[in-house]
One Martini backbone bead per residue (centre of mass of N, CA, C, O) as a GRO file, in nm:
protein
  143
    1MET     BB    1   8.665  -1.198  -7.969
    2PRO     BB    2   8.469  -1.430  -8.075
    3SER     BB    3   8.532  -1.781  -8.104
    4GLY     BB    4   8.492  -2.095  -8.319
    5LEU     BB    5   8.434  -2.446  -8.344
    6PHE     BB    6   8.233  -2.633  -8.583
    7LEU     BB    7   8.001  -2.912  -8.642
    8VAL     BB    8   7.847  -3.022  -8.944
    9ARG     BB    9   7.657  -3.281  -9.006
   10GLU     BB   10   7.590  -3.391  -9.310
   11ALA     BB   11   7.737  -3.165  -9.485
   12SER     BB   12   7.802  -2.894  -9.696
   13ILE     BB   13   7.956  -2.620  -9.780
   14GLU     BB   14   7.719  -2.494  -9.941
   15GLU     BB   15   7.504  -2.517  -9.726
   16VAL     BB   16   7.637  -2.349  -9.504
   17GLU     BB   17   7.684  -2.098  -9.680
   18ASP     BB   18   7.391  -2.044  -9.738
   19TRP     BB   19   7.290  -2.015  -9.454
   20LEU     BB   20   7.484  -1.784  -9.358
   21THR     BB   21   7.400  -1.583  -9.578
   22ARG     BB   22   7.099  -1.564  -9.514
   23TYR     BB   23   7.113  -1.497  -9.222
   24LEU     BB   24   7.301  -1.234  -9.236
   25LYS     BB   25   7.116  -1.077  -9.432
   26LYS     BB   26   6.875  -1.057  -9.237
   27ARG     BB   27   7.081  -0.889  -9.029
   28GLY     BB   28   7.248  -0.678  -9.241
   29TYR     BB   29   7.456  -0.816  -9.402
   30ARG     BB   30   7.759  -0.818  -9.604
   31LEU     BB   31   7.948  -0.928  -9.858
   32ILE     BB   32   8.327  -0.889  -9.902
   33ALA     BB   33   8.434  -1.201  -9.900
   34ARG     BB   34   8.551  -1.473 -10.138
   35LYS     BB   35   8.757  -1.770 -10.084
   36VAL     BB   36   8.982  -2.018 -10.198
   37GLN     BB   37   9.190  -2.206  -9.960
   38ASP     BB   38   9.324  -2.501  -9.919
   39GLY     BB   39   9.012  -2.623  -9.945
   40SER     BB   40   8.891  -2.364  -9.831
   41LEU     BB   41   8.634  -2.138  -9.719
   42LEU     BB   42   8.644  -1.780  -9.733
   43ILE     BB   43   8.433  -1.556  -9.535
   44LYS     BB   44   8.295  -1.212  -9.538
   45PHE     BB   45   8.124  -1.001  -9.306
   46VAL     BB   46   7.925  -0.687  -9.279
   47SER     BB   47   7.791  -0.443  -9.101
   48ARG     BB   48   7.696  -0.215  -9.250
   49SER     BB   49   7.789   0.075  -9.373
   50SER     BB   50   8.030   0.299  -9.366
   51LEU     BB   51   7.868   0.557  -9.390
   52GLU     BB   52   7.664   0.511  -9.170
   53ALA     BB   53   7.861   0.475  -8.934
   54PHE     BB   54   8.014   0.745  -8.969
   55LEU     BB   55   7.765   0.938  -8.949
   56TRP     BB   56   7.662   0.840  -8.680
   57SER     BB   57   7.937   0.878  -8.509
   58ARG     BB   58   7.976   1.198  -8.585
   59PHE     BB   59   7.658   1.345  -8.591
   60VAL     BB   60   7.553   1.197  -8.355
   61PRO     BB   61   7.484   1.218  -8.044
   62PHE     BB   62   7.660   0.960  -7.914
   63GLY     BB   63   7.696   0.758  -8.171
   64ARG     BB   64   7.968   0.604  -8.097
   65TYR     BB   65   7.787   0.451  -7.849
   66MET     BB   66   7.636   0.309  -8.071
   67ARG     BB   67   7.547   0.059  -8.284
   68ARG     BB   68   7.512   0.238  -8.543
   69GLY     BB   69   7.832   0.334  -8.509
   70GLN     BB   70   7.890   0.033  -8.564
   71ARG     BB   71   8.095  -0.254  -8.663
   72VAL     BB   72   8.061  -0.600  -8.777
   73GLY     BB   73   8.241  -0.897  -8.815
   74VAL     BB   74   8.225  -1.209  -9.021
   75GLU     BB   75   8.436  -1.496  -9.001
   76ALA     BB   76   8.468  -1.780  -9.230
   77LYS     BB   77   8.576  -2.127  -9.216
   78LEU     BB   78   8.543  -2.383  -9.455
   79SER     BB   79   8.562  -2.745  -9.401
   80GLU     BB   80   8.634  -3.058  -9.468
   81ASP     BB   81   8.493  -3.365  -9.322
   82PRO     BB   82   8.413  -3.677  -9.260
   83ARG     BB   83   8.153  -3.574  -9.073
   84GLY     BB   84   8.167  -3.278  -9.244
   85VAL     BB   85   8.161  -2.950  -9.131
   86LEU     BB   86   8.391  -2.702  -9.069
   87LEU     BB   87   8.345  -2.410  -8.853
   88ASN     BB   88   8.521  -2.108  -8.844
   89LEU     BB   89   8.442  -1.854  -8.612
   90LEU     BB   90   8.427  -1.482  -8.629
   91VAL     BB   91   8.377  -1.202  -8.413
   92THR     BB   92   8.435  -0.854  -8.508
   93PRO     BB   93   8.543  -0.550  -8.506
   94TYR     BB   94   8.496  -0.273  -8.724
   95MET     BB   95   8.567  -0.027  -8.913
   96GLU     BB   96   8.393   0.237  -9.032
   97LEU     BB   97   8.564   0.286  -9.323
   98LEU     BB   98   8.692   0.003  -9.308
   99ASN     BB   99   8.751  -0.352  -9.401
  100LEU     BB  100   8.860  -0.368  -9.091
  101ARG     BB  101   8.998  -0.429  -8.810
  102GLU     BB  102   9.023  -0.335  -8.509
  103VAL     BB  103   9.265  -0.120  -8.320
  104PHE     BB  104   9.387  -0.097  -8.029
  105LEU     BB  105   9.467   0.258  -7.989
  106LEU     BB  106   9.427   0.329  -8.300
  107SER     BB  107   9.096   0.287  -8.391
  108GLN     BB  108   9.038   0.258  -8.068
  109GLY     BB  109   8.909   0.313  -7.776
  110ILE     BB  110   8.812   0.216  -7.470
  111VAL     BB  111   8.508   0.255  -7.491
  112GLU     BB  112   8.473   0.133  -7.773
  113LYS     BB  113   8.574  -0.146  -7.702
  114ILE     BB  114   8.343  -0.218  -7.506
  115ILE     BB  115   8.119  -0.180  -7.716
  116ASP     BB  116   8.227  -0.376  -7.932
  117ASP     BB  117   8.236  -0.633  -7.752
  118SER     BB  118   7.941  -0.641  -7.687
  119TYR     BB  119   7.835  -0.656  -7.974
  120SER     BB  120   7.989  -0.915  -8.058
  121VAL     BB  121   7.872  -1.107  -7.831
  122ASP     BB  122   7.573  -1.074  -7.924
  123GLU     BB  123   7.611  -1.180  -8.210
  124TRP     BB  124   7.729  -1.450  -8.141
  125ARG     BB  125   7.496  -1.572  -7.980
  126SER     BB  126   7.285  -1.560  -8.220
  127ILE     BB  127   7.448  -1.728  -8.425
  128VAL     BB  128   7.486  -1.989  -8.249
  129ALA     BB  129   7.193  -2.049  -8.190
  130ALA     BB  130   7.112  -2.076  -8.496
  131LEU     BB  131   7.328  -2.298  -8.564
  132GLN     BB  132   7.216  -2.511  -8.365
  133SER     BB  133   6.908  -2.517  -8.434
  134GLU     BB  134   6.916  -2.536  -8.762
  135LEU     BB  135   7.198  -2.735  -8.804
  136GLY     BB  136   7.321  -2.890  -8.557
  137ALA     BB  137   7.569  -2.776  -8.427
  138GLU     BB  138   7.882  -2.849  -8.293
  139ARG     BB  139   8.087  -2.791  -8.037
  140VAL     BB  140   8.442  -2.784  -8.020
  141PHE     BB  141   8.535  -2.475  -7.997
  142GLU     BB  142   8.596  -2.194  -7.762
  143THR     BB  143   8.654  -1.816  -7.686
   0.00000   0.00000   0.00000
């Protein structure tokens, strides 16, 4: 589960939220949650629908080992900073049927975990590259 903290200088929360929403929608994600908590904005996106991922993973031969049979969630926390906006970003595997994170050995097996982690890392790299090139975000911390 890759995650990191980024600083977008001289930007507002609304500008970063708009950019993130547009970028992720272009990549096939949909917004599943948005709320303001303690002065920060929490937003969650998930790739493809539950039904599509479930049907693909259950009825297509070896579909559970393909990306179309998996779902990835992007969770972002945006907060104001004197220098700009702090964006705490997390990319994590999501369950096929529920809008919840996968739980190792409970909702995903060993092979599925490897595939999910690979998919999450690939999505992380593309989001971070776009974030840095289009918004000029600076990496503060990354795991």
